[in-house]
C-alpha positions in Angstrom: 93.7 -8.6 -28.8 92.8 -11.9 -30.2 89.3 -13.0 -29.3 89.1 -16.2 -27.4 85.6 -15.9 -25.8 83.4 -15.3 -28.9 85.2 -17.9 -31.1 84.4 -20.6 -28.5 80.7 -19.7 -28.6 80.9 -19.3 -32.5 82.1 -23.0 -32.6 78.9 -23.9 -30.6 76.8 -22.0 -33.0 78.4 -23.5 -35.9 77.4 -27.1 -34.6 73.9 -25.9 -34.3 74.0 -24.4 -37.8 75.2 -27.8 -39.1 72.4 -29.6 -37.2 69.9 -27.3 -38.8 71.4 -27.9 -42.2 71.4 -31.7 -41.7 67.6 -31.4 -40.9 67.1 -29.6 -44.3 69.3 -32.1 -46.2 67.5 -35.1 -44.6 64.1 -33.8 -45.2 65.0 -33.1 -48.9 66.2 -36.6 -49.3 63.1 -38.2 -47.7 60.6 -35.8 -49.5 62.6 -36.1 -52.8 62.7 -32.2 -52.9 65.8 -30.8 -54.9 65.2 -27.1 -54.7 63.0 -25.0 -52.8 60.4 -26.4 -50.4 58.1 -28.2 -53.0 55.0 -27.0 -51.5 55.7 -29.1 -48.4 54.9 -27.0 -45.2 57.4 -28.9 -43.0 60.2 -28.4 -45.5 59.4 -24.8 -45.7 59.7 -24.4 -42.1 63.0 -26.3 -41.9 64.5 -24.0 -44.6 63.3 -20.8 -42.9 64.8 -21.9 -39.3 68.0 -22.7 -41.2 67.9 -19.5 -43.1 66.9 -17.3 -40.2 70.0 -18.7 -38.1 72.2 -17.9 -41.3 70.8 -14.3 -41.5 71.1 -13.3 -37.9 73.9 -15.2 -36.2 77.0 -14.1 -38.1 76.2 -10.3 -37.6 75.6 -11.0 -33.8 79.0 -12.9 -33.7 80.8 -10.0 -35.4 79.5 -7.5 -33.0 80.4 -9.7 -30.1 83.9 -10.4 -31.5 84.3 -6.5 -31.8 83.2 -6.0 -28.2 85.9 -8.6 -27.1 88.5 -7.0 -29.3 87.8 -3.7 -27.6 88.1 -5.6 -24.0 84.7 -5.0 -22.9 83.5 -6.9 -19.8 84.0 -10.7 -20.2 80.8 -11.3 -18.1 78.8 -9.3 -20.5 80.2 -11.0 -23.5 79.6 -14.4 -21.9 76.0 -13.4 -21.0 75.3 -12.0 -24.6 76.7 -15.3 -26.1 74.7 -17.5 -24.0 71.6 -15.4 -24.6 72.3 -15.7 -28.4 72.6 -19.5 -28.1 69.7 -20.0 -26.1 67.6 -17.5 -28.3 68.4 -19.5 -31.5 67.5 -22.9 -29.9 64.3 -21.6 -28.6 63.5 -19.9 -32.1 64.3 -23.3 -33.8 62.3 -25.3 -31.5 59.4 -22.7 -31.7 59.2 -22.1 -35.4 60.0 -25.8 -36.7 56.5 -27.3 -36.2 53.9 -26.4 -38.8 51.8 -25.4 -35.9 54.4 -23.2 -34.4 54.9 -22.4 -30.7 54.3 -18.6 -31.2 55.5 -17.7 -27.8 58.9 -19.6 -28.2 59.3 -17.9 -31.7 58.6 -14.5 -30.1 61.1 -15.3 -27.3 63.9 -16.4 -29.7 63.5 -13.3 -31.8 63.5 -11.0 -28.7 66.7 -12.7 -27.3 68.5 -12.4 -30.8 67.6 -8.8 -31.0 68.6 -8.0 -27.6 72.1 -9.4 -28.3 72.3 -7.4 -31.5 70.9 -4.1 -29.9 73.0 -4.4 -26.7 76.2 -5.2 -28.4 75.6 -2.3 -31.2 75.0 0.2 -28.4 77.9 -1.0 -26.5 80.0 -0.5 -29.6 78.4 2.7 -30.7 79.1 4.4 -27.4 82.6 3.2 -27.1 83.2 4.5 -30.8 81.6 7.9 -29.8 83.8 8.2 -26.7 86.7 7.7 -29.0 85.8 10.4 -31.3 84.9 13.1 -28.7 
């Protein structure tokens, strides 16, 4: 089965990733920082928000695509994809300011981890059923 649902959400997440990338690029230009964060705390935050997104989202999308390929409930897949999008936006909004919004950061992390853990458990249970 060719996934249809997850690629649609992946496209939305790519647009968010590009937005986060553009923020870093614009800050580099305005602050004249070619590499690293140059000791600029705002730049450091923008880099980490972008990097954190790049670290977690691809793995989550891979797990979600596997769920779709195994024909798990489209409702669960939609919910998990929506949670992932909201979690990544909440995380970015919470972490970006130097005086970060810690509850938003935590909510973003918990939402992202929930998607990873739920999808991993669903896939693991399905795999174990296939074996035994």
